N, CA, C and O atoms as a DFTB+ gen file, in Angstrom:
848 C
 N C O
     1  1      58.101      24.902      63.791
     2  2      56.475      25.202      62.409
     3  2      56.766      26.700      62.423
     4  3      56.870      27.021      63.607
     5  1      56.953      27.816      61.589
     6  2      56.939      29.155      61.498
     7  2      55.645      29.440      62.017
     8  3      54.795      28.559      62.145
     9  1      55.421      30.865      62.380
    10  2      53.968      31.552      62.847
    11  2      53.358      31.961      61.317
    12  3      53.891      32.338      60.273
    13  1      52.404      31.773      61.601
    14  2      51.780      32.423      59.780
    15  2      51.087      33.769      60.153
    16  3      50.324      33.958      61.101
    17  1      51.547      34.756      59.123
    18  2      50.532      36.246      59.621
    19  2      49.493      35.902      58.800
    20  3      49.326      35.060      57.917
    21  1      48.595      37.078      59.496
    22  2      47.133      36.719      58.216
    23  2      47.111      37.363      56.985
    24  3      47.279      38.575      56.854
    25  1      46.931      36.673      56.190
    26  2      46.830      36.847      54.934
    27  2      45.392      36.984      54.447
    28  3      44.446      36.624      55.148
    29  1      45.216      37.616      52.988
    30  2      43.721      37.845      52.599
    31  2      43.016      36.574      52.412
    32  3      43.449      35.449      52.161
    33  1      41.399      37.177      52.660
    34  2      40.687      35.930      52.918
    35  2      40.610      35.317      51.296
    36  3      41.064      35.947      50.341
    37  1      39.898      33.867      51.171
    38  2      40.150      33.757      49.141
    39  2      38.923      33.739      49.362
    40  3      38.375      33.142      48.435
    41  1      37.983      34.191      50.344
    42  2      36.316      34.087      49.918
    43  2      35.499      32.819      50.738
    44  3      36.069      32.023      51.484
    45  1      34.315      32.817      50.488
    46  2      33.731      31.928      51.264
    47  2      34.058      30.695      51.300
    48  3      34.509      30.239      50.249
    49  1      33.943      29.780      52.473
    50  2      34.287      28.466      52.745
    51  2      34.418      27.873      53.879
    52  3      33.966      28.567      54.789
    53  1      34.848      26.876      54.219
    54  2      34.950      25.944      55.442
    55  2      36.456      26.785      56.105
    56  3      37.517      26.926      55.497
    57  1      36.108      27.297      57.634
    58  2      37.246      27.948      58.124
    59  2      38.516      26.897      58.058
    60  3      38.507      25.670      58.153
    61  1      39.557      27.767      57.872
    62  2      41.055      26.933      57.579
    63  2      41.383      26.619      58.710
    64  3      41.051      27.115      59.787
    65  1      42.210      25.576      58.423
    66  2      42.763      25.061      60.031
    67  2      44.085      25.577      59.442
    68  3      44.526      25.513      58.295
    69  1      44.804      26.342      61.069
    70  2      45.761      27.100      60.955
    71  2      47.301      26.178      60.489
    72  3      48.247      26.398      59.732
    73  1      46.896      25.078      61.413
    74  2      48.216      24.312      61.717
    75  2      48.320      23.735      59.986
    76  3      49.440      23.574      59.502
    77  1      47.592      23.573      59.499
    78  2      46.996      22.320      57.680
    79  2      47.764      24.243      56.829
    80  3      48.814      24.347      56.197
    81  1      47.041      25.085      57.073
    82  2      47.545      26.546      56.490
    83  2      48.974      26.946      56.580
    84  3      49.540      27.492      55.633
    85  1      49.676      26.630      57.923
    86  2      51.483      26.918      57.890
    87  2      51.883      25.935      57.842
    88  3      53.020      25.860      58.308
    89  1      51.304      24.656      57.315
    90  2      52.360      23.785      56.897
    91  2      52.354      23.727      55.532
    92  3      53.315      23.194      54.976
    93  1      51.330      24.235      54.799
    94  2      51.149      24.498      53.266
    95  2      52.396      25.500      53.005
    96  3      53.411      25.142      52.407
    97  1      52.213      26.673      53.479
    98  2      52.442      27.338      53.514
    99  2      54.773      27.831      53.711
   100  3      55.466      28.706      53.193
   101  1      55.058      26.789      54.607
   102  2      55.852      26.581      54.979
   103  2      56.945      25.722      53.734
   104  3      58.095      25.923      53.343
   105  1      55.942      24.768      53.430
   106  2      56.170      23.377      52.922
   107  2      56.379      24.406      51.114
   108  3      57.314      24.099      50.374
   109  1      55.610      25.269      50.806
   110  2      55.878      25.809      49.539
   111  2      57.127      27.052      49.588
   112  3      57.864      27.309      48.636
   113  1      57.141      27.351      50.175
   114  2      58.190      28.682      50.765
   115  2      59.394      27.725      49.726
   116  3      59.785      27.882      48.570
   117  1      59.776      26.482      51.037
   118  2      60.861      25.692      51.157
   119  2      61.317      25.652      49.685
   120  3      62.394      26.043      49.235
   121  1      59.750      24.820      48.694
   122  2      60.035      24.537      47.714
   123  2      60.670      25.260      46.657
   124  3      61.436      24.845      45.787
   125  1      60.076      26.802      46.947
   126  2      60.562      27.838      46.555
   127  2      62.164      27.760      46.499
   128  3      62.953      27.516      45.586
   129  1      62.287      28.012      47.610
   130  2      63.914      28.424      47.870
   131  2      64.657      27.416      47.188
   132  3      65.666      27.812      46.604
   133  1      64.279      25.729      47.109
   134  2      65.020      24.752      46.735
   135  2      65.447      24.663      44.990
   136  3      66.512      24.528      44.387
   137  1      63.633      24.858      44.474
   138  2      63.547      24.660      43.137
   139  2      63.213      25.849      42.582
   140  3      62.467      25.752      41.608
   141  1      63.559      27.018      42.927
   142  2      62.520      28.413      41.917
   143  2      61.380      28.241      41.461
   144  3      60.915      27.153      41.801
   145  1      60.465      29.088      40.586
   146  2      59.532      28.639      40.365
   147  2      59.114      27.369      39.142
   148  3      58.093      26.737      38.869
   149  1      60.663      27.428      38.570
   150  2      60.308      26.429      37.659
   151  2      60.466      24.857      37.773
   152  3      60.500      24.096      36.806
   153  1      60.553      24.506      39.053
   154  2      60.276      23.447      39.892
   155  2      59.122      23.569      41.177
   156  3      58.848      22.693      41.997
   157  1      58.642      24.720      41.084
   158  2      57.536      24.659      41.961
   159  2      56.254      24.511      41.394
   160  3      55.667      25.187      40.549
   161  1      55.863      23.291      42.145
   162  2      54.322      22.462      41.588
   163  2      53.611      22.446      43.180
   164  3      54.026      22.466      44.339
   165  1      51.912      22.385      42.283
   166  2      51.120      22.245      43.606
   167  2      51.553      20.569      43.867
   168  3      51.572      20.021      44.970
   169  1      51.779      20.140      42.985
   170  2      51.560      18.196      43.646
   171  2      53.025      18.452      44.355
   172  3      52.969      17.974      45.488
   173  1      54.238      19.000      44.111
   174  2      55.542      19.138      45.155
   175  2      54.977      19.824      46.955
   176  3      55.363      19.372      48.032
   177  1      54.244      20.697      46.796
   178  2      53.768      21.277      47.744
   179  2      53.038      20.585      48.667
   180  3      53.227      20.559      49.884
   181  1      51.859      19.802      47.780
   182  2      51.337      18.921      48.702
   183  2      52.081      17.983      49.189
   184  3      52.141      17.880      50.415
   185  1      52.875      17.013      48.286
   186  2      54.087      15.869      49.059
   187  2      54.373      16.435      50.029
   188  3      54.149      15.861      51.095
   189  1      54.986      17.798      50.040
   190  2      55.963      17.973      51.101
   191  2      55.439      18.212      52.455
   192  3      56.041      17.841      53.463
   193  1      54.088      18.957      52.474
   194  2      53.165      19.701      53.580
   195  2      52.477      18.326      53.982
   196  3      52.323      18.135      55.189
   197  1      52.085      17.437      53.173
   198  2      51.063      16.417      53.590
   199  2      49.599      16.744      53.378
   200  3      48.672      16.060      53.810
   201  1      49.497      17.718      52.758
   202  2      47.697      18.336      52.294
   203  2      47.620      17.493      51.400
   204  3      48.565      16.802      51.018
   205  1      46.363      17.454      50.923
   206  2      45.688      16.890      49.784
   207  2      46.115      18.733      49.043
   208  3      46.420      19.815      49.543
   209  1      45.849      18.086      47.326
   210  2      45.690      18.801      46.659
   211  2      44.337      19.618      46.612
   212  3      44.265      20.821      46.864
   213  1      43.415      18.916      46.303
   214  2      42.102      19.313      46.525
   215  2      42.071      20.816      47.668
   216  3      41.451      21.865      47.492
   217  1      42.851      20.479      48.674
   218  2      42.619      21.418      50.139
   219  2      43.543      22.584      49.728
   220  3      43.259      23.722      50.101
   221  1      44.547      22.368      49.036
   222  2      44.964      23.491      48.417
   223  2      44.583      24.436      47.163
   224  3      44.850      25.618      46.942
   225  1      43.978      23.634      46.546
   226  2      43.252      24.540      45.408
   227  2      42.298      25.533      46.025
   228  3      42.090      26.672      45.609
   229  1      41.630      24.833      47.287
   230  2      40.455      25.379      47.750
   231  2      40.496      26.382      48.357
   232  3      39.507      27.089      48.555
   233  1      41.980      26.699      48.880
   234  2      42.218      28.072      49.181
   235  2      43.127      29.095      48.722
   236  3      43.192      30.254      49.132
   237  1      44.135      28.289      47.418
   238  2      45.020      28.928      46.489
   239  2      44.907      28.474      45.437
   240  3      45.341      27.358      45.151
   241  1      44.145      29.434      44.419
   242  2      43.820      28.883      42.790
   243  2      44.652      28.542      41.682
   244  3      44.416      27.956      40.625
   245  1      45.867      29.137      42.263
   246  2      47.108      28.995      41.364
   247  2      48.502      28.628      41.789
   248  3      48.847      29.707      42.272
   249  1      49.356      27.968      41.908
   250  2      50.612      28.258      41.665
   251  2      51.087      29.183      42.371
   252  3      51.632      29.222      43.475
   253  1      50.673      30.310      41.202
   254  2      51.018      32.023      41.460
   255  2      50.405      32.272      42.649
   256  3      51.007      32.820      43.572
   257  1      49.615      32.033      42.700
   258  2      48.989      32.603      44.330
   259  2      49.142      31.527      45.496
   260  3      48.334      31.594      46.423
   261  1      49.612      31.055      45.504
   262  2      50.486      30.221      46.567
   263  2      52.089      30.437      46.907
   264  3      52.509      30.285      48.054
   265  1      52.736      30.715      46.074
   266  2      54.084      31.051      45.667
   267  2      53.769      32.601      46.499
   268  3      54.415      32.791      47.530
   269  1      52.777      33.693      46.041
   270  2      53.337      34.622      46.268
   271  2      52.782      34.906      47.752
   272  3      53.205      35.884      48.369
   273  1      51.656      33.878      48.422
   274  2      51.200      33.994      49.699
   275  2      52.292      33.267      50.661
   276  3      52.188      33.380      51.882
   277  1      53.308      32.542      50.087
   278  2      54.396      31.507      50.817
   279  2      55.776      33.048      51.197
   280  3      56.428      33.279      52.216
   281  1      55.734      33.615      50.147
   282  2      56.880      34.330      50.311
   283  2      56.518      35.414      51.128
   284  3      57.375      35.672      51.973
   285  1      55.107      36.429      51.152
   286  2      54.713      37.457      51.656
   287  2      54.674      36.406      53.291
   288  3      55.554      36.977      53.936
   289  1      54.287      35.575      53.949
   290  2      54.228      35.066      55.042
   291  2      55.666      34.561      55.253
   292  3      55.674      34.455      56.480
   293  1      56.784      34.214      54.872
   294  2      57.994      33.583      55.317
   295  2      58.439      35.438      55.281
   296  3      58.456      35.812      56.454
   297  1      58.684      36.284      54.594
   298  2      59.138      37.401      55.178
   299  2      58.659      38.319      56.036
   300  3      59.163      39.403      56.332
   301  1      57.340      37.675      56.546
   302  2      56.828      38.701      57.215
   303  2      57.125      38.386      58.933
   304  3      57.074      39.047      59.971
   305  1      57.533      36.660      58.459
   306  2      57.882      36.073      59.649
   307  2      59.004      36.517      60.249
   308  3      59.117      36.804      61.441
   309  1      60.160      36.592      59.082
   310  2      61.987      36.757      59.728
   311  2      61.691      38.324      59.692
   312  3      62.566      39.015      60.215
   313  1      60.518      39.034      59.117
   314  2      61.141      40.917      59.548
   315  2      59.600      41.543      59.851
   316  3      59.076      42.206      58.956
   317  1      58.895      41.329      61.097
   318  2      57.900      41.925      61.134
   319  2      57.991      43.452      60.874
   320  3      59.004      44.146      60.966
   321  1      56.550      43.902      60.479
   322  2      56.489      45.449      60.450
   323  2      56.979      46.119      61.542
   324  3      56.757      45.503      62.584
   325  1      57.601      47.221      61.695
   326  2      58.158      47.827      62.698
   327  2      57.361      48.986      62.906
   328  3      56.745      49.558      62.007
   329  1      57.376      49.275      63.920
   330  2      56.347      50.917      65.001
   331  2      57.365      51.326      66.213
   332  3      57.279      51.052      67.410
   333  1      58.315      52.041      65.536
   334  2      59.249      52.778      66.577
   335  2      58.319      53.978      66.606
   336  3      57.232      54.107      66.041
   337  1      59.162      55.066      67.602
   338  2      58.431      56.190      67.493
   339  2      59.286      56.951      66.616
   340  3      59.145      58.167      66.489
   341  1      60.047      56.377      66.090
   342  2      60.665      57.496      64.895
   343  2      60.390      56.760      63.323
   344  3      60.962      55.726      62.978
   345  1      59.442      57.481      62.497
   346  2      58.360      56.908      61.381
   347  2      60.140      57.057      60.517
   348  3      60.846      56.049      60.484
   349  1      60.570      58.193      59.988
   350  2      61.536      57.733      59.700
   351  2      63.232      56.833      59.894
   352  3      64.074      56.690      59.008
   353  1      63.295      56.433      61.090
   354  2      63.839      55.200      61.373
   355  2      63.033      53.808      61.060
   356  3      63.702      52.780      60.952
   357  1      62.083      53.771      60.962
   358  2      60.939      52.875      60.480
   359  2      61.414      52.642      59.091
   360  3      61.902      51.542      58.829
   361  1      61.309      53.724      58.001
   362  2      61.636      53.443      56.963
   363  2      63.075      53.226      56.066
   364  3      63.306      52.927      54.895
   365  1      63.884      53.530      57.217
   366  2      65.235      52.954      56.835
   367  2      65.216      51.458      57.077
   368  3      65.741      50.645      56.317
   369  1      64.436      51.095      58.425
   370  2      64.605      49.682      59.037
   371  2      64.021      48.786      57.677
   372  3      64.638      47.846      57.176
   373  1      62.706      49.293      57.210
   374  2      62.053      48.648      56.045
   375  2      63.288      48.383      54.708
   376  3      63.557      47.262      54.277
   377  1      63.835      49.488      54.279
   378  2      64.555      49.477      53.263
   379  2      65.786      48.380      53.534
   380  3      66.228      47.627      52.666
   381  1      66.280      48.451      55.014
   382  2      67.614      47.162      55.332
   383  2      66.977      45.765      55.473
   384  3      67.681      44.782      55.242
   385  1      65.489      45.593      55.895
   386  2      64.854      44.283      55.500
   387  2      65.251      43.945      54.364
   388  3      66.043      43.035      54.121
   389  1      64.554      44.888      53.351
   390  2      64.188      44.553      51.876
   391  2      65.361      43.981      51.438
   392  3      65.463      42.817      51.050
   393  1      66.407      44.938      51.508
   394  2      67.679      44.774      51.219
   395  2      68.535      43.543      51.123
   396  3      69.193      43.079      50.191
   397  1      68.270      43.021      52.764
   398  2      68.497      41.634      53.594
   399  2      68.386      40.503      52.895
   400  3      69.214      39.616      52.689
   401  1      67.044      40.651      52.480
   402  2      66.207      39.757      52.194
   403  2      66.315      39.480      50.437
   404  3      66.253      38.348      49.957
   405  1      66.496      40.812      49.564
   406  2      66.323      40.347      48.410
   407  2      68.094      40.333      47.891
   408  3      68.440      40.573      46.734
   409  1      68.964      40.031      48.917
   410  2      70.457      39.538      49.037
   411  2      70.494      38.556      49.399
   412  3      71.534      38.221      49.964
   413  1      69.316      37.503      49.264
   414  2      69.943      36.048      49.907
   415  2      68.738      35.433      49.168
   416  3      68.139      36.122      48.342
   417  1      68.206      33.660      49.533
   418  2      67.232      33.328      48.877
   419  2      66.116      34.001      48.598
   420  3      65.665      34.082      47.456
   421  1      65.661      34.461      49.476
   422  2      64.333      35.421      49.072
   423  2      64.268      36.247      47.748
   424  3      63.342      36.287      46.939
   425  1      65.435      36.877      47.717
   426  2      65.703      37.594      46.521
   427  2      65.300      36.698      45.247
   428  3      64.331      36.974      44.541
   429  1      66.094      35.660      45.040
   430  2      65.666      34.833      43.837
   431  2      64.784      34.297      44.138
   432  3      64.917      33.323      43.398
   433  1      63.810      34.097      44.727
   434  2      62.303      33.655      44.787
   435  2      61.194      34.607      44.346
   436  3      60.078      34.439      43.855
   437  1      62.082      35.909      44.788
   438  2      60.970      37.260      44.289
   439  2      61.066      37.164      43.153
   440  3      60.039      37.052      42.483
   441  1      62.407      37.176      42.508
   442  2      63.273      37.027      40.850
   443  2      62.284      36.316      40.113
   444  3      61.539      36.830      39.278
   445  1      62.296      35.359      40.380
   446  2      61.783      34.640      39.671
   447  2      59.941      34.622      39.336
   448  3      59.376      34.374      38.271
   449  1      59.361      34.969      40.636
   450  2      58.190      35.088      40.792
   451  2      58.045      36.296      39.868
   452  3      57.169      35.985      39.061
   453  1      58.479      37.500      39.609
   454  2      58.344      38.529      38.948
   455  2      58.350      37.885      37.401
   456  3      57.340      37.882      36.698
   457  1      59.684      37.321      36.966
   458  2      59.465      36.784      35.462
   459  2      58.539      35.731      35.343
   460  3      58.379      35.440      34.157
   461  1      57.952      35.135      36.016
   462  2      56.680      34.134      36.201
   463  2      55.068      34.904      35.736
   464  3      54.062      34.431      35.208
   465  1      55.368      36.086      36.152
   466  2      54.247      37.022      36.076
   467  2      54.287      37.672      34.873
   468  3      53.256      38.309      34.659
   469  1      55.236      37.744      33.886
   470  2      55.407      38.121      32.538
   471  2      54.810      37.490      31.566
   472  3      54.555      37.998      30.473
   473  1      54.442      35.870      32.040
   474  2      53.596      35.185      31.172
   475  2      52.384      34.399      31.589
   476  3      51.640      33.730      30.872
   477  1      52.327      34.606      32.881
   478  2      50.868      34.519      33.733
   479  2      50.262      35.630      34.652
   480  3      50.762      36.082      35.682
   481  1      49.008      35.993      34.024
   482  2      47.838      36.739      34.507
   483  2      47.972      36.714      35.971
   484  3      48.235      37.720      36.631
   485  1      47.749      35.322      36.557
   486  2      47.327      35.242      37.634
   487  2      48.646      35.176      38.785
   488  3      48.408      35.312      39.985
   489  1      49.791      34.994      38.364
   490  2      50.852      35.000      38.982
   491  2      51.068      36.620      39.261
   492  3      51.233      37.016      40.415
   493  1      51.057      37.388      38.317
   494  2      51.015      39.128      38.374
   495  2      50.166      39.453      39.325
   496  3      50.417      40.104      40.339
   497  1      48.900      38.883      38.913
   498  2      47.726      39.864      39.442
   499  2      48.047      39.281      41.330
   500  3      47.830      40.022      42.289
   501  1      48.528      37.982      41.438
   502  2      49.081      37.966      43.038
   503  2      50.309      38.814      43.687
   504  3      50.679      39.105      44.824
   505  1      50.664      39.011      42.592
   506  2      52.340      39.496      43.448
   507  2      51.640      41.059      43.721
   508  3      51.668      41.535      44.856
   509  1      51.174      41.611      42.866
   510  2      50.252      43.131      43.101
   511  2      49.608      42.818      44.340
   512  3      50.054      43.098      45.453
   513  1      48.490      42.196      44.079
   514  2      47.518      41.970      45.546
   515  2      48.381      41.806      46.648
   516  3      48.669      42.755      47.376
   517  1      48.966      40.264      46.879
   518  2      50.063      39.660      48.278
   519  2      51.060      40.500      48.235
   520  3      51.042      40.748      49.441
   521  1      51.949      41.168      47.823
   522  2      53.201      41.260      47.816
   523  2      53.479      42.728      47.764
   524  3      53.872      43.152      48.851
   525  1      53.412      43.407      47.054
   526  2      53.485      44.721      46.243
   527  2      52.771      45.620      47.186
   528  3      53.199      46.332      48.094
   529  1      51.353      45.363      46.657
   530  2      50.297      46.327      47.596
   531  2      50.446      46.455      48.646
   532  3      50.575      47.561      49.170
   533  1      50.483      44.912      49.517
   534  2      50.710      45.384      51.013
   535  2      51.481      45.915      51.480
   536  3      51.330      46.830      52.288
   537  1      53.010      45.246      50.886
   538  2      53.839      46.592      51.585
   539  2      53.984      48.010      51.143
   540  3      54.638      48.755      51.873
   541  1      53.476      48.468      50.076
   542  2      53.793      49.689      49.590
   543  2      52.907      50.343      50.494
   544  3      53.244      51.457      50.895
   545  1      51.206      49.559      51.113
   546  2      50.308      50.150      52.206
   547  2      50.982      50.442      53.265
   548  3      50.799      51.542      53.786
   549  1      52.352      49.085      54.080
   550  2      52.886      49.346      55.322
   551  2      53.772      51.042      54.773
   552  3      53.633      52.119      55.353
   553  1      54.546      50.806      53.659
   554  2      55.263      52.134      53.929
   555  2      54.557      53.123      53.507
   556  3      55.222      54.140      53.315
   557  1      53.085      53.230      53.219
   558  2      52.372      54.071      53.269
   559  2      52.245      54.826      54.717
   560  3      52.621      55.899      55.189
   561  1      51.503      53.667      55.168
   562  2      51.290      54.299      56.553
   563  2      52.096      54.602      57.633
   564  3      51.678      54.984      58.726
   565  1      53.586      54.381      57.239
   566  2      54.949      54.815      57.875
   567  2      55.472      56.281      57.300
   568  3      56.095      57.069      58.011
   569  1      55.111      56.551      55.832
   570  2      55.254      57.560      55.965
   571  2      54.173      58.833      56.198
   572  3      54.580      59.994      56.235
   573  1      53.036      58.553      56.320
   574  2      51.875      58.955      56.840
   575  2      52.464      59.717      58.165
   576  3      52.359      60.883      58.547
   577  1      53.051      58.705      58.640
   578  2      53.341      59.068      60.822
   579  2      54.570      60.083      60.556
   580  3      54.885      60.972      61.348
   581  1      55.267      59.806      59.239
   582  2      56.343      60.610      59.482
   583  2      55.902      61.968      59.065
   584  3      56.467      62.946      59.556
   585  1      54.952      62.112      58.210
   586  2      54.753      63.268      57.909
   587  2      53.636      64.263      59.270
   588  3      53.720      65.475      59.466
   589  1      52.730      63.338      59.972
   590  2      51.929      63.657      61.169
   591  2      53.461      63.863      62.080
   592  3      53.331      65.028      62.456
   593  1      54.270      63.576      62.409
   594  2      54.948      63.997      63.093
   595  2      56.035      65.029      62.652
   596  3      57.041      65.335      63.292
   597  1      55.730      65.398      61.712
   598  2      56.789      66.747      61.388
   599  2      58.056      66.537      60.934
   600  3      58.670      67.596      60.801
   601  1      58.846      65.291      60.568
   602  2      59.965      64.645      59.752
   603  2      59.732      65.333      58.748
   604  3      60.409      66.336      58.521
   605  1      58.640      64.911      57.863
   606  2      58.679      64.945      56.527
   607  2      57.387      66.197      55.692
   608  3      56.297      66.638      56.056
   609  1      57.867      66.306      55.007
   610  2      57.197      67.834      54.314
   611  2      55.509      67.065      54.105
   612  3      55.329      65.847      54.086
   613  1      54.722      67.813      54.003
   614  2      53.327      67.282      54.214
   615  2      53.259      67.550      52.719
   616  3      52.284      66.942      52.278
   617  1      53.915      68.232      51.733
   618  2      53.051      69.081      50.241
   619  2      53.912      67.838      49.461
   620  3      53.877      68.002      48.242
   621  1      54.599      66.753      49.837
   622  2      55.259      65.951      49.036
   623  2      54.112      64.542      48.381
   624  3      53.134      64.131      49.005
   625  1      54.466      64.134      47.323
   626  2      53.785      62.975      46.985
   627  2      53.817      61.577      47.645
   628  3      54.558      60.745      47.121
   629  1      53.420      61.380      48.250
   630  2      53.728      59.542      49.257
   631  2      54.212      58.646      48.283
   632  3      55.228      57.953      48.333
   633  1      53.285      58.749      47.305
   634  2      53.702      57.374      46.447
   635  2      55.236      58.153      45.062
   636  3      55.587      57.372      44.177
   637  1      55.750      59.247      45.090
   638  2      56.359      59.357      44.584
   639  2      57.709      58.857      45.275
   640  3      58.532      58.082      44.786
   641  1      57.752      59.544      46.657
   642  2      58.883      58.930      47.837
   643  2      58.907      57.775      47.603
   644  3      59.896      57.396      46.976
   645  1      57.836      56.700      47.996
   646  2      58.209      55.556      48.032
   647  2      58.870      54.995      46.738
   648  3      59.874      54.283      46.785
   649  1      58.302      55.326      45.671
   650  2      59.174      54.998      44.524
   651  2      60.748      54.996      44.347
   652  3      61.526      54.191      43.834
   653  1      60.921      56.328      45.031
   654  2      62.504      56.998      44.974
   655  2      62.863      55.931      46.114
   656  3      63.766      55.306      45.557
   657  1      62.724      55.441      47.172
   658  2      62.877      54.808      48.111
   659  2      63.306      53.244      47.836
   660  3      64.422      52.759      48.025
   661  1      62.204      52.621      47.373
   662  2      61.978      51.390      47.124
   663  2      62.608      51.046      46.066
   664  3      63.532      50.242      46.187
   665  1      62.285      51.537      44.846
   666  2      61.907      51.371      43.423
   667  2      63.491      51.292      42.980
   668  3      63.575      50.507      42.035
   669  1      64.325      51.645      43.212
   670  2      66.295      51.366      43.091
   671  2      66.353      49.815      43.632
   672  3      66.997      49.081      42.882
   673  1      65.892      49.286      44.603
   674  2      66.259      48.201      44.815
   675  2      65.802      46.780      44.051
   676  3      66.539      45.818      43.836
   677  1      64.426      46.905      43.709
   678  2      63.372      46.089      42.555
   679  2      64.453      46.324      40.923
   680  3      64.754      45.493      40.066
   681  1      64.793      47.789      41.036
   682  2      65.859      47.780      39.655
   683  2      66.971      46.681      39.635
   684  3      67.330      45.830      38.821
   685  1      67.432      47.140      41.112
   686  2      69.184      46.450      41.295
   687  2      68.893      44.891      41.150
   688  3      69.765      44.222      40.595
   689  1      67.564      44.158      41.672
   690  2      67.454      43.005      41.823
   691  2      66.976      42.312      40.460
   692  3      67.069      41.089      40.352
   693  1      66.510      43.026      39.514
   694  2      66.018      42.523      38.053
   695  2      67.265      42.402      37.209
   696  3      67.403      41.556      36.325
   697  1      68.631      43.784      37.723
   698  2      69.357      43.719      36.639
   699  2      70.812      42.779      37.538
   700  3      72.042      42.836      37.518
   701  1      69.584      41.838      38.368
   702  2      70.974      40.777      38.930
   703  2      72.134      41.310      39.559
   704  3      73.199      40.698      39.637
   705  1      71.839      42.946      40.200
   706  2      73.069      43.437      40.881
   707  2      72.769      43.492      42.567
   708  3      72.134      44.201      43.347
   709  1      73.720      42.170      42.623
   710  2      73.113      41.526      43.888
   711  2      74.770      41.212      44.569
   712  3      75.643      40.822      43.793
   713  1      75.034      41.384      45.792
   714  2      73.925      41.890      47.301
   715  2      74.438      43.219      47.079
   716  3      75.507      43.586      46.592
   717  1      73.347      43.937      47.586
   718  2      73.786      45.199      47.580
   719  2      75.383      45.755      48.002
   720  3      76.059      44.855      48.501
   721  1      75.981      46.891      47.899
   722  2      77.576      47.244      48.606
   723  2      77.153      47.683      49.758
   724  3      76.081      48.216      50.048
   725  1      78.351      47.345      50.603
   726  2      78.269      48.407      52.143
   727  2      77.862      49.599      52.272
   728  3      78.766      50.417      52.106
   729  1      76.619      50.137      52.556
   730  2      76.359      51.578      52.993
   731  2      75.466      52.025      51.908
   732  3      74.783      53.014      52.175
   733  1      75.269      51.263      50.212
   734  2      74.363      51.989      49.413
   735  2      73.294      52.092      49.952
   736  3      72.820      53.112      49.452
   737  1      72.495      51.648      50.751
   738  2      70.907      51.486      51.308
   739  2      71.235      52.966      52.093
   740  3      70.615      53.963      51.723
   741  1      72.164      53.056      53.112
   742  2      72.040      54.293      53.994
   743  2      72.380      55.436      53.006
   744  3      72.347      56.598      53.411
   745  1      72.664      55.185      51.890
   746  2      73.268      56.387      50.805
   747  2      71.868      56.648      50.269
   748  3      71.361      57.767      50.193
   749  1      71.140      55.203      49.810
   750  2      69.917      55.898      48.957
   751  2      68.724      56.500      50.245
   752  3      68.216      57.584      49.963
   753  1      68.423      56.068      51.157
   754  2      67.658      56.503      52.336
   755  2      67.937      57.739      52.310
   756  3      67.015      58.520      52.071
   757  1      69.605      58.374      52.603
   758  2      69.839      59.769      53.058
   759  2      69.600      60.909      51.761
   760  3      69.266      62.086      51.896
   761  1      69.862      60.223      50.555
   762  2      69.578      61.454      49.720
   763  2      68.020      61.608      49.270
   764  3      67.538      62.552      48.644
   765  1      67.302      60.351      49.785
   766  2      65.548      60.587      49.415
   767  2      65.143      61.330      50.894
   768  3      64.223      62.141      50.782
   769  1      65.548      61.212      51.888
   770  2      65.021      61.424      53.073
   771  2      65.390      62.735      53.045
   772  3      64.416      63.488      53.011
   773  1      66.646      63.373      53.046
   774  2      67.313      64.831      53.117
   775  2      65.502      65.648      52.181
   776  3      64.659      66.446      52.589
   777  1      65.680      64.837      50.795
   778  2      64.912      65.634      50.149
   779  2      63.642      66.066      50.552
   780  3      63.097      67.134      50.276
   781  1      63.176      65.042      51.300
   782  2      61.819      65.436      51.516
   783  2      61.198      65.477      53.101
   784  3      60.131      65.195      53.647
   785  1      62.469      65.978      53.479
   786  2      62.674      65.799      54.867
   787  2      62.275      67.779      55.764
   788  3      63.096      68.684      55.612
   789  1      61.170      67.960      56.444
   790  2      60.454      68.975      56.939
   791  2      61.438      69.829      57.395
   792  3      62.257      69.637      58.294
   793  1      61.243      70.980      56.548
   794  2      62.019      72.585      56.817
   795  2      63.550      72.504      56.722
   796  3      63.637      71.539      55.962
   797  1      64.850      72.880      56.989
   798  2      65.788      72.804      56.915
   799  2      66.401      71.763      57.353
   800  3      65.764      71.361      58.327
   801  1      67.568      70.908      57.101
   802  2      67.999      70.091      57.678
   803  2      69.354      70.341      57.910
   804  3      70.266      69.955      57.179
   805  1      69.506      71.159      59.198
   806  2      71.313      71.178      59.883
   807  2      71.966      70.300      59.980
   808  3      71.775      69.331      60.714
   809  1      72.951      70.506      59.175
   810  2      73.983      69.558      59.754
   811  2      73.809      68.105      58.552
   812  3      74.329      67.048      58.909
   813  1      73.246      68.139      57.500
   814  2      72.766      67.337      56.659
   815  2      73.957      66.614      56.266
   816  3      73.862      65.402      56.072
   817  1      75.122      67.235      56.118
   818  2      75.900      66.599      55.804
   819  2      76.764      65.662      56.347
   820  3      77.531      64.870      55.800
   821  1      76.354      66.022      58.257
   822  2      76.492      64.644      59.066
   823  2      75.383      63.240      59.147
   824  3      75.391      62.220      59.835
   825  1      74.788      63.581      58.459
   826  2      73.233      62.400      58.379
   827  2      72.187      62.719      59.296
   828  3      71.562      61.819      59.856
   829  1      71.872      64.305      59.556
   830  2      70.952      64.566      60.756
   831  2      70.021      63.632      60.549
   832  3      70.332      62.640      61.208
   833  1      68.861      63.434      59.853
   834  2      67.974      62.599      59.180
   835  2      68.164      61.436      59.829
   836  3      67.226      60.999      60.495
   837  1      69.510      60.645      59.762
   838  2      69.423      59.208      60.170
   839  2      69.776      59.659      61.717
   840  3      70.772      58.983      61.973
   841  1      69.546      60.259      62.590
   842  2      69.431      60.487      64.147
   843  2      67.817      60.592      64.589
   844  3      67.424      60.067      65.631
   845  1      66.842      61.389      63.608
   846  2      65.802      61.342      64.029
   847  2      64.833      60.380      63.859
   848  3      63.738      60.503      64.409
């Protein structure tokens, strides 16, 4: 059974059973991969995990919230948050991880969640709180390390830089332009990171930032 990273608390109540929680999240993600959001139900997750529907509803108030938590849990298990000596390398790593995930079953699951969010405000809120905001916080913390370490200019807008780095991935996901072409992520990263690099970037044509 997969390890389950910490997820946001859902308010007061009895302490969660870690084993039950992991079983539910694992079952939820498996069902998402197999059936997509169209076939994703609390009843199906309950049957697959061996948990009562009342238990699931106590921790996740809707199927959209459960689906987004399951997606994040699976992603964080597959791709732990990076923290190397190079913040720029970590940004590249996150981009490659996202591209790899989006090009496979996780991309289909995410696209289904985003489509579901267009007609379900609860799913939209869950995606923003449990997926987008949490991944953006990771990107912000890495970008702040890059600024503090002198790899990125201190006068940039972090939000704009994150949009430029990660926005194209979601754009291609929603247009179903998958998988990404070989080298596309590195080209995107190079263009953006060269533009926000601290000071002149000698040897930029040879991809100096790739080594920083």
